[in-house]
C-alpha angles and dihedrals in degrees: 000000000000111000092215092061092049091052090049093055092054096054116079118238119260089244092061093051097048116034119226124254088246093055090048092048089051094048089049095050088048091054095045092049090049090052092048091048089049093052094046091049093049092047091052092047089048091050090049093052093053089046094054092045091054088047091053092048091049094049092049091052093046091047093048092048089049093050092051093049089047089052091051093050091050093052091049094050091051097047 
């Protein structure tokens, strides 16, 4: 076996040590897509949270007004 061939097999190729521009571009696009997805998902989750709070407030107001009108009707029917 030729020793020069053996030593060449132990050295990593230059392409492994320094990533290509194409690989860097793909990695950057992936990171940007992940960041955009996270931002969109957070926005949707925040919007749904605000919506659920508004629905709770609305249902509390309507149930409170119904309870008040129900109490008035009971008092009127008794007296």
